[in-house]
N, C-alpha and C positions, 0 to 999 in steps of 0.2 A: 585758779592752778596752787597748788600750795609752794609755797615756796622754800618750805623743808624739801619737800621732794627735789625742785630745782635745785638746792645746796647741793645735796646728796650726791644729782645727776653729776651735777660740774667737780665734784668733790671724785668721783667713783673716775671721771671723762682728764682728769688730770693724773692722776694713775693709770690710766692709760697711756697717757704721752711720754710715759717715759721707758716704752719698751724698744724693743733693735728693733721694728718697722718703723717705729712715728717716731723715734729718734736719734737715734744710736744712725740707720744709715745716712738718712739728711745730716748727721752730724759730719760721719765722713764724704758726703761731695761735699760739704761747704768747709773743707778741709784742704779738695782737691786744689793746685796750684791754680788753675782755672778753671771759675766755679761755672757750671753749665746749667743757668737760673729754668730754662724752657725745660731740659729732664727732670728737675728738681721737684716743678711744677705736676710735671705727668705723672709724677711717682707718689707726688705726696696724694694730688686728687684721685689717682689710681684708689690708692690704698684706705682715704675716708667714702671711698663711693663703693666698697667691697668692704668695709663694714658696714655703711646705711643699706643695702641690699640683704646682707645676712641679719640686721635686727629687724629688717621688716620681715622677713622670713620667721622669725625665732617667735618675735609679735602675732603675725596669726595664726599661727601653730602650735601655741600656746595656750590656747581655749579648752584643747579637743585632747594635749597632754593634761592639762588640770585635773580632767573630766577624770581621763584615765587613772590620775595617780589618790583622788579621792577617794578615802574608803576600802582602797583595794590591795590588802595588807602583801597581796605574794610581790604585787611588783614592791611596797616598799620594805621588803627582803631581799630584795636583788637589790636593791637602791642601797640598802643598808652594808652586803655583800661589798658593795663597787667601792663605796665607800672605804670601808677598810682595805680593799687589795690596794687603795691609789694612796691610799696613808702608806701601806707598806713597799709598795712600787717608787714610791717619794725617797727612801732607804737607800736605794738603789744609783737613784743621779745625785748622791752626795758628791760633794766637789773633787772631793780629795779622790773617789774611788771614781773619781766618772775620770780625773787624768790619771792614772793607774793605767785605766784600761785600754787609752788614747794610747799611752807608751808602750804600753806591748806590743798592739799593732799597728801602730809609727801612724794612727794617721793627723789630720789635723785641728788643731780647734777651731769651735762655730768659730772666732771675729775673725779668722782665714777665709775660711770659708765663707762668707757674707761678702769678707771685699771683694775676692774672688768673683763673684755673682755680680758684685757692684759695677768691676771696672771691665766684665762680659757686657753689661747689661746696658753701660751709660753712649756706649757708640748711637744711639739712636731712643728715638719717644715711642718708639714701641715697646723696643727692650727693656725699656722702664718702666713700663704700664708693664709687662711680664711678671718685671722683681717687685713691684707692689703688692702683685695679685698674690705672689709666692710668698712673702712676708708675710698678709695679711690672711694667705690663707692657714697658713701653717700657725700664728699665734693666735685666731681666733678660736682656733677649739679647744685653748686653755687659759686665756684669759680670763679670769677672777673677775676683774672689776665692771668687765662689760655682761659679764655672764650675770652681775648681781646688777648693773644698769637696765638688762632686757627685765629682769627679775619685776623689778621696781615701777616698769614701763606697764610692764602688765598688770599689773594689781594697782598702778593706778583709776583715781575716779575721772580721768577724759575720755571723751571721744576720740575714735580715729584719727580726725586732726590733730586732735595735740598731741598724742604719742607721734604723729609723724613730725612733727615742729620739735619736738623733747628729741627725740630720734636727733634729727639734723643738726639741733644746740648741741648734741651729744659729742657727734665724730668734727663739729668745728672746734671747740673747744680741745677735744682730743691731740687735735694736727695744730692748735694753736702756739705750745711752743717754740715746735722745727720753726711756723710762718715767723715768729719773733725775731727767734735766732739769727734767719738769713738777711730780715732786717738790718740786726745789727750788724751782721755780717757785711754786706751788702755798703753800710755809712762806713764803718770803721775797718775795714777792706783788712789788712796786716797786723793790723795792731789789735783786734778781737783770736788773734788766733791760738795764741797759749793756753787762753782761758779755757777754747774749745776741744782741742786736744787735751786738757785735763778731763777734761769729759767726759770725754771721749775714751779714753784711757782707763777710767773708774768705771764704766760702765760694760767692759769687756772684759775687764778683769774677774766681776761676776756675772759671767751669761751662765758657768758652768751646773751655777748653785741655784740658774732662775727655774727649769721647770722641775726639778727635787721639790723649790718652795708652791709652787703655784702646783704640780700633784698631791701635795701636803691637805692645801688648802680648801683646794674642792673635793676631795675625801673627807674628810672635818667637817664643812657643809653639807656633804651627802648623808656622810655618818646621820651627824647631828637631825636634820631635818627626819631620817626616817622612822628616829627611836622617837622623835616626839610624836610624830603620828602611827605609832606602834604601841604606845604610851606604856614603855617597855619599865620606866622608873616613875611608874603611878601619875 
């Protein structure tokens, strides 16, 4: 097994570990006056399990999809159009525009909505598992690092057991920062509260622009791959 592949997957998993579902919601849970450790582990295990199952499904179906894409110009053109459309759509989610639309509608910001969901779900482990499925389900459809990792795993010259092992390692690394922060929070108590608040506030401020960047990056990657397969520039 190539260590370059392992290093690339670890890097992508660490990027994935900074999302709303894998870090921001756990941070909010750690900032609660009473830390509910059981709910914390139920939530994080649900997120990791969801990513793992989705990864297995994607890897299993990737062979058939690759066969469809290879040498199919019609599919490549559709992919190119979709890529360009996603890049254009990303401008719709520019943070200032999002905030202006929200102000006109009188809607709540994403941070408030997620915190409300968390407040409701903390009543029971089952509700926390439901929140984990919701958070992972929303994010996995647009997580560029995760999709890139699945692509690397699919193309890797390793057998099925190796892919399962690498995928397991990916989801473990993905939730590792939240687990480490939980350990620090448990050990230091209120002394770590201020740094956690600063990280939480910074992530909350940048939620509005996250979707736009994700759409733009996915669009560019799709368009670039389609251009390459169509040999549009030689």
